[in-house]
RODO-2510 file (C-alpha; in nm, 4 decimals, decimal comma):
residues 585
     n   res          X          Y          Z
     1     m    14,9496     7,5590    11,1783
     2     k    15,1405     7,5556    11,5067
     3     s    15,3592     7,2460    11,5447
     4     l    15,6174     7,1081    11,7862
     5     s    15,8964     6,8598    11,7387
     6     l    15,8160     6,5060    11,8452
     7     a    16,1171     6,5197    12,0806
     8     v    15,9673     6,8146    12,2685
     9     l    15,6286     6,6432    12,2935
    10     l    15,7841     6,3206    12,4225
    11     s    15,9939     6,5068    12,6763
    12     a    15,6875     6,6876    12,8079
    13     l    15,4918     6,3624    12,8233
    14     c    15,7770     6,1856    13,0070
    15     a    15,7936     6,4654    13,2618
    16     t    15,4191     6,4387    13,3199
    17     l    15,4393     6,0625    13,3666
    18     a    15,7563     6,0795    13,5798
    19     g    15,9830     5,9239    13,3215
    20     c    15,9744     5,7054    13,0117
    21     g    16,2315     5,4437    13,1104
    22     d    16,6036     5,4289    13,0749
    23     d    16,6347     5,4723    12,6998
    24     p    16,3754     5,7098    12,5514
    25     v    16,3762     5,7241    12,1697
    26     l    16,3715     6,0765    12,0274
    27     l    16,3347     6,1784    11,6656
    28     s    16,5112     6,4631    11,4963
    29     a    16,3619     6,8102    11,4965
    30     s    16,2797     6,7711    11,1272
    31     e    16,0275     6,4938    11,2087
    32     e    15,7524     6,7227    11,3303
    33     v    15,3899     6,6380    11,4025
    34     s    15,0877     6,8569    11,4577
    35     t    14,9892     6,9318    11,8137
    36     p    14,7060     6,7179    11,9548
    37     q    14,4812     7,0240    11,9585
    38     a    14,5375     7,0805    11,5884
    39     l    14,4995     6,7105    11,4941
    40     a    14,1590     6,6846    11,6567
    41     g    13,9955     6,9410    11,4297
    42     v    14,1291     6,8709    11,0816
    43     c    13,8370     6,6482    10,9760
    44     d    13,5704     6,7813    11,2128
    45     g    13,2428     6,8296    11,0272
    46     i    13,3759     6,6960    10,6960
    47     t    13,1431     6,4184    10,5784
    48     c    13,2867     6,3656    10,2283
    49     g    12,9327     6,3690    10,0934
    50     g    12,8535     6,0539    10,2870
    51     h    13,0549     5,8592    10,0296
    52     g    13,4064     5,8662    10,1699
    53     v    13,6302     5,9067    10,4705
    54     c    13,8196     6,2194    10,5704
    55     r    14,1927     6,1726    10,6303
    56     d    14,4512     6,4097    10,7740
    57     n    14,7160     6,4695    10,5073
    58     t    14,9924     6,6655    10,6824
    59     g    14,7423     6,8999    10,8382
    60     s    14,5003     6,9191    10,5472
    61     a    14,1676     6,7386    10,5250
    62     v    14,1484     6,5019    10,2282
    63     c    13,8471     6,2915    10,1337
    64     v    13,9200     5,9334    10,0331
    65     c    13,6173     5,8496     9,8183
    66     d    13,4286     5,5221     9,8195
    67     e    13,4090     5,3161     9,5040
    68     g    13,1971     5,4880     9,2385
    69     f    13,2429     5,8440     9,3685
    70     t    13,4981     6,1115     9,2906
    71     g    13,5763     6,4805     9,3398
    72     p    13,7180     6,6727     9,6376
    73     g    13,4011     6,6120     9,8409
    74     c    13,3131     6,2701     9,6898
    75     a    12,9914     6,4248     9,5570
    76     t    13,0357     6,3258     9,1921
    77     r    12,9289     5,9865     9,0650
    78     g    13,2162     5,8280     8,8797
    79     a    13,2155     5,6348     8,5564
    80     d    13,2656     5,3105     8,7512
    81     q    12,9266     5,3309     8,9241
    82     g    12,7951     5,0178     8,7548
    83     a    13,1258     4,8340     8,7228
    84     r    13,1475     4,4648     8,7972
    85     t    13,4631     4,3878     8,9927
    86     l    13,6326     4,0614     9,0793
    87     l    13,6579     4,0110     9,4557
    88     m    13,7967     3,6588     9,4793
    89     p    13,8828     3,4104     9,2024
    90     y    13,7625     3,0520     9,2403
    91     l    13,5405     3,1328     9,5378
    92     a    13,1757     3,0278     9,5051
    93     d    12,8620     3,0714     9,7189
    94     p    12,9896     3,3955     9,8767
    95     d    12,8679     3,5507    10,1985
    96     v    12,9754     3,8861    10,3411
    97     y    12,9442     3,9926    10,7028
    98     k    12,9562     4,3664    10,7735
    99     e    13,0961     4,4678    11,1113
   100     n    13,0796     4,8368    11,0164
   101     d    13,1157     5,0548    10,7062
   102     d    13,4911     5,0056    10,7076
   103     l    13,5249     4,6425    10,8091
   104     f    13,3876     4,3456    10,6129
   105     f    13,4512     3,9717    10,6098
   106     l    13,4070     3,7442    10,3075
   107     t    13,3713     3,3684    10,3036
   108     g    13,2423     3,1077    10,0614
   109     t    13,2890     2,7629     9,9138
   110     g    13,6580     2,6835     9,8713
   111     n    13,8243     2,3438     9,8352
   112     g    13,5572     2,1464    10,0222
   113     v    13,7804     2,0808    10,3255
   114     l    13,8443     2,4340    10,4538
   115     l    13,6290     2,7479    10,4695
   116     p    13,8407     3,0531    10,3800
   117     l    13,7872     3,3857    10,5590
   118     y    13,8930     3,7191    10,4083
   119     e    13,8939     4,0726    10,5484
   120     s    13,8450     4,4142    10,3863
   121     t    13,8225     4,7772    10,4934
   122     d    13,6789     4,9073    10,1648
   123     l    13,4606     4,6240    10,0275
   124     r    13,6901     4,6218     9,7267
   125     t    14,0178     4,4564     9,8203
   126     f    14,0084     4,1499    10,0476
   127     q    14,3062     4,0020    10,2282
   128     f    14,3235     3,6444    10,3464
   129     k    14,2628     3,6214    10,7209
   130     k    14,2525     3,2486    10,7967
   131     d    14,0949     2,9154    10,7095
   132     y    13,8449     2,7396    10,9274
   133     n    13,9014     2,3656    10,9471
   134     p    13,6094     2,2051    11,1336
   135     s    13,7826     1,8658    11,1408
   136     a    14,0770     2,0183    11,3285
   137     a    13,8442     2,2077    11,5630
   138     d    13,6367     1,9000    11,6504
   139     p    13,8064     1,6237    11,8531
   140     v    13,5351     1,3723    11,7653
   141     y    13,4288     1,4220    11,4040
   142     d    13,5676     1,4889    11,0586
   143     y    13,3859     1,6992    10,7984
   144     c    13,3967     1,7015    10,4190
   145     y    13,2271     1,8636    10,1207
   146     l    13,2030     2,1979    10,3002
   147     w    13,0112     2,4645    10,1160
   148     a    12,7782     2,7651    10,1341
   149     p    12,8838     2,9210    10,4665
   150     d    12,6863     3,1980    10,6374
   151     l    12,8816     3,4378    10,8598
   152     g    12,6932     3,6496    11,1131
   153     k    12,6704     3,7826    11,4660
   154     y    12,4127     3,7213    11,7356
   155     n    12,4099     3,8117    12,1038
   156     g    12,7693     3,9321    12,0837
   157     a    12,9080     3,6074    11,9369
   158     y    13,0132     3,5397    11,5782
   159     q    12,8550     3,2400    11,4090
   160     l    12,9581     3,0414    11,1051
   161     h    12,6925     2,8111    10,9602
   162     f    12,7997     2,5757    10,6817
   163     s    12,6812     2,2704    10,4901
   164     a    12,8829     1,9490    10,5137
   165     h    12,8971     1,5739    10,5690
   166     r    13,0147     1,4573    10,9129
   167     v    13,1777     1,1256    11,0111
   168     p    13,3743     0,9912    11,3109
   169     n    13,7426     1,0790    11,3060
   170     g    13,9293     0,8855    11,0393
   171     a    13,6182     0,7433    10,8714
   172     a    13,5580     0,7676    10,4988
   173     c    13,3828     1,0942    10,4094
   174     p    13,1206     1,1136    10,2804
   175     p    12,9825     0,7780    10,3899
   176     s    12,7097     0,5926    10,2069
   177     g    12,3602     0,6415    10,3422
   178     q    12,4186     0,9966    10,4643
   179     e    12,2806     1,3245    10,3353
   180     v    12,4362     1,6681    10,3596
   181     t    12,3246     1,8870    10,6485
   182     t    12,4163     2,2106    10,8281
   183     f    12,6262     2,2835    11,1374
   184     v    12,7213     2,5968    11,3284
   185     a    13,0457     2,7076    11,4952
   186     t    13,0955     3,0128    11,7173
   187     a    13,3763     3,2562    11,7908
   188     p    13,3898     3,5100    12,0748
   189     d    13,5511     3,8000    11,8863
   190     l    13,6780     3,9261    11,5520
   191     n    13,9786     3,6991    11,5631
   192     l    13,7197     3,4520    11,4280
   193     n    13,8700     3,1525    11,6027
   194     f    13,5712     2,9261    11,5540
   195     g    13,5303     2,6242    11,7763
   196     a    13,3927     2,2779    11,7121
   197     p    13,0769     2,2657    11,4983
   198     q    12,7480     2,1948    11,6690
   199     p    12,4186     2,0592    11,5311
   200     i    12,1224     2,2957    11,5082
   201     n    11,8171     2,2328    11,7292
   202     a    11,9417     1,8856    11,8264
   203     n    11,6985     1,6534    12,0052
   204     t    11,3920     1,8603    11,9180
   205     t    11,0993     1,8322    11,6777
   206     w    11,1940     2,1668    11,5243
   207     p    11,3830     2,2100    11,1960
   208     r    11,7244     2,0638    11,2710
   209     t    12,0546     1,9179    11,1624
   210     s    11,9851     1,5771    11,0098
   211     t    12,2437     1,3466    10,8538
   212     g    11,9936     1,0792    10,7528
   213     t    11,8603     1,0561    10,4016
   214     a    11,4933     1,0257    10,4975
   215     c    11,2577     1,3113    10,5738
   216     l    11,2031     1,3755    10,9425
   217     p    10,8725     1,2609    11,0973
   218     q    10,7564     1,6225    11,1184
   219     g    10,8104     1,6717    10,7432
   220     c    11,0826     1,7161    10,4839
   221     n    11,0868     2,0879    10,5530
   222     r    11,2275     2,0125    10,8985
   223     n    11,5514     1,8752    10,7466
   224     i    11,8036     2,1605    10,7446
   225     r    12,0142     2,0564    10,4471
   226     i    12,2114     2,3380    10,2824
   227     d    12,2465     2,7121    10,2191
   228     s    12,1556     2,8533    10,5582
   229     a    12,1095     3,2285    10,5979
   230     t    12,0497     3,4211    10,9185
   231     y    11,8822     3,7591    10,9510
   232     n    11,8401     3,9742    11,2621
   233     d    11,5087     4,1588    11,2373
   234     t    11,2988     4,3656    11,4755
   235     s    11,0597     4,0679    11,4843
   236     g    11,3405     3,8370    11,5980
   237     r    11,6218     3,6353    11,4515
   238     w    11,5295     3,4402    11,1392
   239     f    11,6944     3,1277    11,0077
   240     f    11,6523     3,0359    10,6390
   241     y    11,7602     2,7048    10,4896
   242     v    11,7135     2,4653    10,1973
   243     w    11,5522     2,1229    10,2188
   244     f    11,5070     1,8473     9,9604
   245     d    11,1821     1,7162     9,8124
   246     r    11,1264     1,6981     9,4357
   247     g    11,4166     1,9403     9,4144
   248     n    11,5475     2,2183     9,6377
   249     n    11,3085     2,4219     9,8527
   250     i    11,3441     2,7212    10,0866
   251     s    11,1882     2,7557    10,4320
   252     s    11,2514     2,9602    10,7457
   253     f    11,1608     3,0003    11,1107
   254     n    11,1906     3,2691    11,3723
   255     t    11,4276     3,1385    11,6382
   256     a    11,1882     3,2707    11,9017
   257     d    10,9234     3,0326    11,7636
   258     p    11,1119     2,7512    11,5852
   259     g    10,8078     2,5253    11,5727
   260     t    10,6410     2,7494    11,3133
   261     v    10,7943     2,6934    10,9699
   262     y    10,7319     2,9221    10,6729
   263     n    10,7654     2,7790    10,3207
   264     h    10,8929     3,0387    10,0761
   265     a    10,9945     2,8758     9,7485
   266     g    11,0592     2,5469     9,5735
   267     p    10,8825     2,2817     9,3654
   268     a    10,7470     2,0815     9,6610
   269     v    10,5140     2,3685     9,7558
   270     f    10,4920     2,6043     9,4577
   271     a    10,4715     2,5735     9,0810
   272     t    10,8119     2,6615     8,9353
   273     p    10,9009     2,7259     8,5696
   274     a    11,1028     2,4685     8,3797
   275     y    11,4075     2,6941     8,3455
   276     e    11,4562     2,6848     8,7233
   277     e    11,5136     2,3089     8,6921
   278     g    11,3388     2,2314     9,0215
   279     i    11,6071     2,4218     9,2160
   280     n    11,5295     2,7108     9,4528
   281     e    11,8227     2,7662     9,6891
   282     a    12,0736     3,0172     9,8344
   283     p    11,8231     3,2310    10,0284
   284     e    11,9314     3,5803    10,1287
   285     l    11,7364     3,8447    10,3242
   286     f    11,7578     4,2195    10,2808
   287     k    11,5509     4,5135    10,4037
   288     r    11,5280     4,8644    10,2622
   289     n    11,2846     5,1458    10,3371
   290     g    11,0617     4,9110    10,5344
   291     q    11,0397     4,6601    10,2483
   292     y    11,1745     4,3058    10,2722
   293     y    11,3486     4,1143     9,9947
   294     l    11,4042     3,7410     9,9671
   295     l    11,6708     3,6666     9,7083
   296     f    11,7347     3,3142     9,5875
   297     s    11,8946     3,1243     9,3014
   298     g    11,7299     2,8886     9,0558
   299     g    11,8682     2,6188     8,8265
   300     w    12,1515     2,3726     8,8700
   301     y    12,4834     2,5312     8,9687
   302     n    12,6473     2,3932     8,6509
   303     s    12,3549     2,4814     8,4286
   304     q    12,1291     2,7856     8,3911
   305     y    12,1896     2,9208     8,7404
   306     a    12,0358     3,2661     8,7932
   307     m    11,9173     3,5032     9,0652
   308     y    11,5566     3,5900     9,1496
   309     y    11,3751     3,7722     9,4288
   310     v    11,0367     3,8462     9,5829
   311     m    10,9327     4,1540     9,7827
   312     g    10,6941     4,1942    10,0744
   313     d    10,5976     4,3970    10,3792
   314     s    10,6970     4,1203    10,6216
   315     i    10,9151     3,8099    10,6195
   316     p    10,6224     3,5603    10,6147
   317     q    10,4937     3,7369    10,2991
   318     l    10,8106     3,6497    10,1087
   319     t    10,6809     3,3535     9,9089
   320     r    10,6329     3,2608     9,5458
   321     a    10,2710     3,3703     9,5852
   322     r    10,4219     3,7164     9,5303
   323     a    10,5662     3,8262     9,1973
   324     v    10,8943     3,6467     9,1273
   325     r    11,1344     3,8947     8,9700
   326     r    11,4421     3,8016     8,7708
   327     l    11,7681     3,9607     8,8847
   328     s    11,9996     3,7937     8,6327
   329     q    11,9883     3,6031     8,3070
   330     p    12,2323     3,3228     8,2151
   331     l    12,4348     3,4128     7,9072
   332     r    12,4320     3,1951     7,5966
   333     n    12,6263     3,2184     7,2739
   334     s    12,4835     3,2175     6,9230
   335     a    12,4766     2,8373     6,9262
   336     g    12,2658     2,8395     7,2430
   337     r    12,5434     2,7082     7,4685
   338     l    12,5968     2,8557     7,8128
   339     v    12,8681     3,1199     7,8453
   340     q    12,8127     3,2606     8,1933
   341     s    12,5828     3,2092     8,4919
   342     h    12,5274     3,4084     8,8124
   343     g    12,4021     3,3118     9,1539
   344     h    12,4206     3,2520     9,5282
   345     n    12,4377     3,6183     9,6209
   346     v    12,4339     3,8489     9,9201
   347     l    12,3414     4,2188     9,9299
   348     v    12,5777     4,4382    10,1295
   349     e    12,5189     4,8026    10,2251
   350     r    12,7981     5,0553    10,2724
   351     r    12,7191     5,4178    10,3548
   352     g    12,3813     5,3997    10,1842
   353     e    12,5085     5,2267     9,8707
   354     v    12,4046     4,8653     9,8087
   355     f    12,6216     4,6041     9,6384
   356     n    12,5389     4,2593     9,5078
   357     v    12,8113     4,0025     9,5812
   358     f    12,7642     3,6831     9,3799
   359     h    12,9543     3,4137     9,1985
   360     v    12,9925     3,3936     8,8223
   361     g    13,0075     3,0564     8,6541
   362     a    13,2363     3,0376     8,3510
   363     f    13,1765     2,7815     8,0736
   364     d    13,3937     2,6435     7,7947
   365     a    13,3079     2,6389     7,4241
   366     a    13,1068     2,3208     7,4683
   367     g    12,8949     2,4768     7,7444
   368     n    13,0601     2,2928     8,0357
   369     l    13,1177     2,4724     8,3663
   370     t    13,4900     2,5342     8,4220
   371     s    13,5080     2,7634     8,7282
   372     r    13,3206     2,9919     8,9671
   373     s    13,4518     3,3211     9,1066
   374     t    13,3068     3,5916     9,3298
   375     y    13,2233     3,9365     9,1910
   376     k    13,0588     4,2543     9,3119
   377     q    12,8225     4,4920     9,1302
   378     r    12,6318     4,7961     9,2539
   379     v    12,2544     4,7654     9,3019
   380     a    12,0138     5,0439     9,2066
   381     f    11,6459     5,0591     9,2966
   382     k    11,3432     5,1708     9,0964
   383     p    11,0682     5,3974     9,2354
   384     d    10,8611     5,0969     9,3473
   385     g    11,1567     4,9450     9,5326
   386     s    11,2346     4,6763     9,2755
   387     m    11,5951     4,6366     9,1629
   388     h    11,7562     4,7063     8,8305
   389     s    11,8786     4,3768     8,6907
   390     l    12,2351     4,2514     8,6909
   391     n    12,2764     4,2118     8,3161
   392     q    11,9624     4,3034     8,1217
   393     v    11,8787     4,6285     7,9421
   394     n    11,5499     4,6916     7,7618
   395     v    11,6604     4,8910     7,4573
   396     r    11,3696     5,0565     7,2718
   397     w    11,3516     5,2900     6,9736
   398     n    11,0670     5,4417     6,7738
   399     k    10,9618     5,3152     6,4339
   400     l    11,0398     5,4267     6,0809
   401     t    10,8144     5,2563     5,8250
   402     g    11,0047     5,0098     5,6086
   403     y    11,3308     5,0419     5,8039
   404     s    11,5512     4,7778     5,9621
   405     y    11,7900     4,8259     6,2508
   406     s    12,1304     4,7335     6,3913
   407     l    12,2668     4,7943     6,7436
   408     d    12,6167     4,9018     6,8503
   409     v    12,7463     4,9561     7,2030
   410     v    12,9956     5,2275     7,2935
   411     l    13,2249     5,1279     7,5798
   412     r    13,3560     5,3547     7,8547
   413     d    13,7054     5,3392     7,7074
   414     g    13,5700     5,4987     7,3885
   415     s    13,5825     5,1857     7,1731
   416     v    13,2762     5,0652     6,9843
   417     i    13,1445     4,7132     6,9365
   418     g    12,9573     4,7216     6,6120
   419     p    12,7458     4,5645     6,5158
   420     c    12,6733     4,4117     6,8553
   421     l    12,3343     4,2897     6,7355
   422     a    12,3190     4,3158     6,3572
   423     v    12,0184     4,3503     6,1296
   424     g    12,0018     3,9733     6,1000
   425     v    11,9215     3,9639     6,4714
   426     l    11,6998     4,2720     6,5017
   427     g    11,5337     4,2979     6,1625
   428     q    11,2476     4,5517     6,1814
   429     t    11,1737     4,5094     6,5516
   430     n    11,1772     4,8170     6,7748
   431     k    11,3032     4,6721     7,0999
   432     v    11,5452     4,4142     7,2261
   433     v    11,6519     4,2862     7,5682
   434     f    12,0292     4,3124     7,5677
   435     d    12,1555     4,0500     7,8142
   436     g    12,5291     4,1069     7,7901
   437     v    12,6250     3,9090     7,4776
   438     c    12,7035     4,0764     7,1448
   439     h    12,5996     3,7867     6,9214
   440     s    12,7095     3,9681     6,6057
   441     a    13,0573     4,0375     6,7445
   442     g    13,1799     3,6867     6,8100
   443     d    12,9546     3,6442     7,1151
   444     r    13,1598     3,8987     7,3058
   445     v    13,0427     3,9414     7,6662
   446     v    12,9807     4,3012     7,7750
   447     t    12,8669     4,3882     8,1271
   448     k    12,6257     4,6771     8,1829
   449     g    12,8808     4,8827     8,3705
   450     d    13,1184     4,8794     8,0719
   451     i    12,8656     5,0496     7,8425
   452     a    12,8701     5,4284     7,7949
   453     a    12,6108     5,4522     7,5159
   454     f    12,3878     5,2567     7,2788
   455     r    12,3668     5,3293     6,9052
   456     i    12,0859     5,2326     6,6709
   457     f    12,1604     5,2351     6,2984
   458     y    11,8596     5,2461     6,0671
   459     s    11,8289     5,1738     5,6952
   460     n    11,5648     5,0969     5,4335
   461     n    11,8098     5,0045     5,1578
   462     n    12,0824     4,8090     5,3413
   463     v    12,3115     5,1120     5,3371
   464     w    12,4143     5,1710     5,6983
   465     g    12,5042     5,5323     5,7660
   466     p    12,2545     5,7190     5,9861
   467     f    12,2380     5,6348     6,3540
   468     v    12,1140     5,7706     6,6862
   469     e    12,3198     5,7434     7,0041
   470     t    12,1962     5,7660     7,3638
   471     a    12,4174     5,7796     7,6729
   472     y    12,3840     5,5011     7,9276
   473     d    12,4549     5,5063     8,3023
   474     g    12,5762     5,1456     8,3266
   475     i    12,2982     5,0456     8,5673
   476     s    11,9461     5,1134     8,4367
   477     d    11,7161     4,8517     8,2890
   478     d    11,5650     5,0843     8,0284
   479     v    11,7123     5,2889     7,7435
   480     a    11,5180     5,4779     7,4756
   481     l    11,6496     5,6067     7,1435
   482     d    11,4542     5,8688     6,9490
   483     l    11,4868     5,8291     6,5713
   484     p    11,4126     6,1456     6,3705
   485     g    11,0762     6,1180     6,1989
   486     g    10,9882     5,7992     6,3850
   487     y    10,6555     5,7213     6,5485
   488     t    10,5530     5,5284     6,8602
   489     p    10,4704     5,1596     6,7921
   490     f    10,3941     5,0570     7,1550
   491     v    10,4202     5,1626     7,5189
   492     d    10,5581     4,9132     7,7702
   493     l    10,3888     4,9651     8,1079
   494     n    10,5245     4,8445     8,4437
   495     w    10,3767     4,9009     8,7877
   496     s    10,4341     4,8315     9,1556
   497     e    10,3086     4,5191     9,3301
   498     e    10,0345     4,5557     9,5906
   499     e     9,8879     4,2827     9,8148
   500     t     9,9765     3,9200     9,7431
   501     t     9,6359     3,8382     9,5903
   502     a     9,5817     4,1728     9,4125
   503     q     9,4612     4,1945     9,0525
   504     y     9,5088     4,4904     8,8200
   505     s     9,3492     4,6872     8,5397
   506     i     9,4702     4,9698     8,3130
   507     d     9,3027     5,3071     8,2504
   508     v     9,4043     5,5835     8,0089
   509     q     9,3274     5,9548     8,0202
   510     r     9,2478     6,1216     7,6895
   511     r     9,4482     6,4312     7,6082
   512     d     9,1709     6,5936     7,4010
   513     t     8,8931     6,5750     7,6624
   514     g     9,0722     6,4927     7,9873
   515     a     8,8280     6,2054     8,0379
   516     w     8,9412     5,8706     8,1743
   517     i     8,8660     5,5472     7,9933
   518     g     8,8459     5,2849     8,2624
   519     p     8,9094     5,0121     8,2313
   520     c     9,0978     5,0401     7,9049
   521     i     9,2476     4,6955     7,9601
   522     g     9,0372     4,5040     8,2132
   523     v     9,1240     4,2670     8,4937
   524     t     9,0340     3,9620     8,2871
   525     a     9,3266     4,0356     8,0561
   526     v     9,5749     4,1839     8,3048
   527     n     9,4965     3,9691     8,6105
   528     k     9,8050     3,9597     8,8415
   529     s    10,0609     4,0717     8,5860
   530     l    10,2843     4,3681     8,6688
   531     s    10,3476     4,4668     8,3072
   532     w    10,1625     4,5220     7,9827
   533     t    10,2428     4,6395     7,6306
   534     y     9,9843     4,8946     7,5177
   535     q     9,9475     4,9023     7,1396
   536     g     9,7018     5,1831     7,0759
   537     r     9,3739     5,0109     7,1564
   538     c     9,1563     4,9867     7,4666
   539     d     9,0405     4,6266     7,4368
   540     t     8,7692     4,6369     7,7042
   541     p     8,5520     4,9124     7,5451
   542     g     8,6825     4,8211     7,1985
   543     i     8,8086     5,1657     7,0948
   544     n     9,1355     5,2958     6,9578
   545     v     9,3170     5,5606     7,1601
   546     p     9,6365     5,6694     6,9828
   547     y     9,9489     5,7318     7,1883
   548     s     9,9508     6,1002     7,0989
   549     n     9,6056     6,1391     7,2590
   550     i     9,7037     5,9842     7,5932
   551     q     9,7756     6,2248     7,8777
   552     a     9,8251     5,9677     8,1540
   553     f     9,8202     5,5970     8,2343
   554     r     9,6576     5,4705     8,5539
   555     i     9,6847     5,1309     8,7179
   556     c     9,4168     5,0193     8,9648
   557     s     9,4384     4,7186     9,1956
   558     a     9,1784     4,5299     9,3942
   559     v     9,1654     4,2239     9,6187
   560     n     8,8949     3,9588     9,5833
   561     g     8,7248     4,1556     9,3077
   562     d     8,6449     4,4513     9,5350
   563     w     8,6853     4,7220     9,2721
   564     a     8,4665     4,9603     9,4743
   565     h     8,7679     4,9951     9,7036
   566     a     9,0366     4,9821     9,4371
   567     r     9,3717     5,1542     9,4904
   568     c     9,5084     5,3424     9,1909
   569     g     9,8242     5,5173     9,0817
   570     a     9,8704     5,7358     8,7729
   571     t    10,1682     5,8713     8,5795
   572     a    10,1659     6,1469     8,3180
   573     y    10,2500     6,0432     7,9622
   574     d    10,4051     6,2623     7,6909
   575     g    10,2316     6,0961     7,3961
   576     r    10,5554     5,9622     7,2501
   577     s    10,7618     5,7600     7,4999
   578     l    10,7958     5,3829     7,4650
   579     h    10,7957     5,3061     7,8371
   580     s    10,6037     5,4219     8,1432
   581     q    10,6472     5,3143     8,5067
   582     i    10,3567     5,3604     8,7492
   583     v    10,3711     5,3406     9,1279
   584     i    10,0488     5,2680     9,3139
   585     p    10,0678     5,4619     9,6413
***
């Protein structure tokens, strides 16, 4: 490659510009740089597989790969694809704002007085940028108990929403007779110098900042209390928030029509299971392939906090009338005490890859919360658009008559935890939901991304020698192990969700005749469920159809009992597998 000394280049530039001042600085001839013409083309056309950035390394193009990818062209998925990584210790309720694929900002709940702001160019390592102190920014009021900030951009300005108590300067904070509410501060540029906080929709009948403890005259769902989340959509800018009534509830409005409030989740409007403890909070919006996701957390923050989500074709559809899907499961030890919880998350996309940023609650031996820290873990999607879970794996294996089983996990460093779930846990069952705790190994916590393989040992005489091992990708929800000589004891069926009020039925196609039996399992039994365990019998006609004689499963859906216009989707079946996923087109 042709090159010139920097001294020559500077001299030429100075001549062009009629001088560089009295004391130009010149480097030695050994400090050479490529000519501008050469520099411009080194990385031209090099995309690094869409999973990295091309850099000029002394005249040669080098791909710097994103997390989870490797190889010269970043085309190979690395072993750390499903890894869970610590982003920030002792930071809770995280939110991430993406300026572009190489610039991100992280904030969250800190010490209750300041809101910390961090910056990253790779979504992996964050450097402290500054603290925001609303009390210092506001000449009139002081603020305390700051938490759950939301960082975003709208109409060219940066906005920081946060939950807090507010009092006149110097007054005791929080005062008696005041409830937490939400404020917003703005900054003109990426220096993020936020000004004094302002109330939301002040002096209106719309959902608004409200420091009083009572519900507003227009309804409790007009009190913007905590956990705000903003989302810029083609339909407008949406504002999500949590309000209090019989627990924590989630509502939203389009800022173009703030008088119309949509109720999405929470015990004041919807029936909620006991394990959510009357808490639905931390809303987060995401969109992928035209499908919307509302993520939220359930349970008390110091109890069985966990992440859930609903899916829909529009934002108003995102309610608990849809299927509520679990994204994480709190971890418990063998004594039933909490070990780890997960919640208050945000999904962040970088060059087509999606990451879940969330906080992890750590508990002591007595089950008491001791700290919360922010982590990141890659998100993968199933064919119907639903997400693989954070920490659950459905491990299935076929059946050997009279045998019992024990499960080991092989880690990516080559070590083995065995037994992870011993025969005393599994017995003669043929499936288990592994949630991240090896109860037979001192309740050791193992994240999905650390697992390279699962092993099933099988014995009918308590002598544990033979086993089957299956590789694992560190992300998927389902793993199957094929024991030699085993037979199929069940088939777990899952299918995609259709309209909000849709009901479903299950058909099977016989392998011997090609004929469909429909319904095999009727709507009365299936109703609105999105899963079913088939055990060799079509209950509706009352006939047995063995797994080996099934060529395909079909799921049909209908609204308001209109089966004449049912929509169906089918998937071929091999007569042996323990799991089948069906997508209704």
